[in-house]
C-alpha positions, -999 to +999 in steps of 0.1 A: +924+714+530+889+699+527+866+714+501+838+738+511+806+718+518+775+725+498+739+725+509+714+698+500+695+724+480+726+732+460+733+695+453+697+688+442+697+719+420+730+707+404+716+672+397+684+688+383+703+710+359+725+681+348+694+659+340+677+688+323+707+692+300+704+656+288+685+657+255+677+619+257+660+623+291+639+653+278+619+630+255+618+594+268+594+567+255+589+541+283+567+510+287+556+494+320+528+485+343+509+510+364+510+506+402+498+526+432+477+549+409+462+580+425+439+605+407+442+636+428+412+659+433+431+686+415+430+664+384+467+654+384+476+617+382+503+602+404+515+566+399+545+543+397+556+526+364+573+493+369+586+462+352+599+429+366+629+445+385+626+482+387+601+511+391+600+549+386+576+575+399+554+593+374+532+623+374+507+634+346+493+669+351+456+677+344+464+695+312+481+664+298+456+637+310+425+656+298+428+640+264+432+604+276+406+580+260+408+555+289+409+555+327+443+544+340+442+516+367+466+496+387+478+466+367+475+483+333+504+481+309+510+514+292+533+533+269+544+567+282+560+597+264+575+622+288+604+640+304+626+628+332+632+656+357+642+661+394+618+673+420+643+695+437+625+698+471+624+660+477+655+651+457+637+625+436+636+621+399+604+611+381+588+611+347+566+640+338+542+624+313+531+642+282+511+613+267+500+578+275+483+549+257+474+513+267+498+485+260+477+455+273+467+444+308+491+436+335+493+400+347+480+408+382+451+429+369+442+401+344+443+375+372+420+398+393+395+402+365+395+364+358+389+355+394+362+382+398+344+369+367+346+333+379+334+340+414+305+361+401+294+332+379+296+309+410+272+332+429+298+345+454+285+381+449+248+374+451+228+396+474+207+367+485+238+353+502+246+385+521+241+384+559+226+413+578+250+433+600+237+431+636+223+464+648+241+465+682+269+439+683+286+434+716+319+422+702+336+434+670+363+411+656+391+430+637+414+412+613+443+435+603+479+444+612+484+449+650+504+481+643+495+511+622+467+536+618+440+511+608+435+494+641+438+528+660+412+544+637+388+514+643+393+515+680+389+553+682+357+554+661+341+523+678+347+535+713+336+570+705+303+557+691+298+531+718+322+528+748+306+495+758+315+476+726+343+450+729+370+449+702+390+418+696+420+420+673+433+390+655+466+402+640+472+391+604+497+401+577+479+423+552+504+421+524+532+398+511+535+362+503+513+339+525+492+367+538+461+354+520+463+320+538+468+337+572+437+359+566+416+329+557+428+310+588+419+340+610+384+341+595+379+304+602+393+307+637+369+335+646+340+314+632+350+282+650+353+300+684+322+322+678+344+351+691+326+380+676+292+392+664+307+408+633+341+409+616+360+438+601+386+428+575+407+459+570+439+475+558+451+508+545+456+518+509+483+506+486+491+494+451+475+464+435+504+443+447+500+455+482+463+446+482+467+413+464+461+390+494+425+403+495+422+392+458+431+356+464+406+327+461+414+313+496+403+346+512+371+347+490+362+312+501+367+320+538+345+351+536+318+333+516+317+304+541+318+326+572+287+324+594+297+357+611+288+387+590+319+404+575+326+440+566+354+445+541+374+478+544+404+473+522+424+502+508+410+536+499+375+545+487+386+540+450+402+506+457+380+475+450+392+440+459+376+406+456+369+406+493+348+437+489+325+419+465+322+387+485+318+404+519+284+410+534+291+448+534+318+469+518+331+500+536+352+527+518+377+530+547+384+512+580+370+542+599+338+539+579+337+502+586+337+510+624+309+534+618+288+508+600+295+481+626+290+501+657+258+521+663+262+555+678+249+551+714+242+589+717+220+588+686+202+558+700+197+576+733+184+606+714+160+585+694+147+567+726+142+601+742+124+614+711+102+582+710+095+586+747+085+623+743+063+614+713+047+585+732+039+608+761+025+635+738+004+608+720-009+595+753-017+630+765-037+637+733-054+603+736-065+611+772-078+645+761-097+629+732-112+603+756-123+631+780-140+649+752-157+617+741-168+610+777-183+645+781-201+642+748-214+607+757-225+618+792-247+645+775-264+619+754-302+614+760-294+579+771-278+594+803-298+626+806-332+609+801-327+572+804-365+564+804-371+581+771-359+552+751-379+528+772-411+549+766-403+549+729-402+512+730-434+510+749-451+531+722-436+509+695-449+478+713-484+493+716-484+501+679-473+466+671-500+451+694-527+472+678-515+462+643-515+425+654-550+428+669-563+445+637-548+418+616-563+390+637-598+407+636-595+410+598-586+374+595-614+363+618-639+384+599-628+370+566-629+334+580-665+340+593-676+353+559-660+324+541-675+299+567-710+313+562-706+310+524-695+273+528-724+266+552-748+281+528-734+258+500-736+228+523-771+236+533-782+239+497-768+205+490-779+188+522-805+159+518-822+171+550-832+202+531-851+179+506-868+160+535-885+192+546-905+192+514-921+158+522-895+133+510-878+106+530-847+085+528-848+047+527-819+029+544-811-007+549-785-019+574-772+017+575-768+020+538-789+044+516-812+026+491-812+043+457-827+015+436-856-010+440-833-037+430-815-033+463-847-046+481-865-079+483-895-092+501-891-094+539-862-068+541-863-045+571-858-009+562-856+024+579-875+055+567-858+088+576-880+118+578-871+154+586-883+149+622-872+114+628-872+077+616-897+048+613-890+011+607-908-009+580-908-042+562-910-050+525-941-072+518 
């Protein structure tokens, strides 16, 4: 007769009790490399500890990790003290960590840091090399796996924000050997064919090993040399890959990348409507202001009494004419006075004035004789009197 079957719960509880009775498993000291690390919002830490051939799940509760003097990351080599126990509901065994300390850096993490440092020195991360993401691209190129939630999320977000945008998927492997070369080839293909206005390089979260193709030099070179702007959306928000640093823009998730690449058409319509309303209001206020200015201008004396200004100018011209006339009269009077003074001086010095007193002038050939030596016997001379001239001859 066959034995009575037990439930899964009973079996899991039996295994749990057996492991709990093992004193060795109650206090294990294990070394390995952290992978698929997650720091939950509750404060608990979930990760996988692995070596070259095996792995085991681990959990470190908030009360235990509060005293850590470092931040665990994928790729770190650590030493762990803890208890192996069964999580009865899922039927899995894991290490419940009591303490943890660093034991060097994993080979992948070390390679990641070395490449990151080298590319930074070569200028791959410089902001001056970053290209601007187009405001309203017509075509979005997506480089990711053709199955899974990533492409569905990108399509859903993109089409919701702008149904008119075109999405062109270039399927690429996002993990595993050779994935880096395939991703680089896809980037070059999209550039050579000018297929898209912007590219989204995306995949979901995973361990450092899962994300490793996005940490390879061949992918970094392809992103750096791309003429099409690239948004990198690899892993979760806390994951950072080399492609994130080289890309023109980094998005925390694939959905966020779609939001960054595709403008919300409804928001644009609302802005246009708002600008239109503001323009109409501004134009209305401008027209009202111009009407007020017109009313004020039409009440100006220039329009109510246009001849007033002309009359004012007439008065000004009359005043200027009078002033000019006075100035001319003053100048003429001064000139007459000065002329009379000069005439008086000339009259006083005139030889004709002397002739009135009985003197005469002696001239020879039109020249005035001032010495007897100028004359000789037989010379004809002219005697000039005040009332005329007489000729004479020297005897």
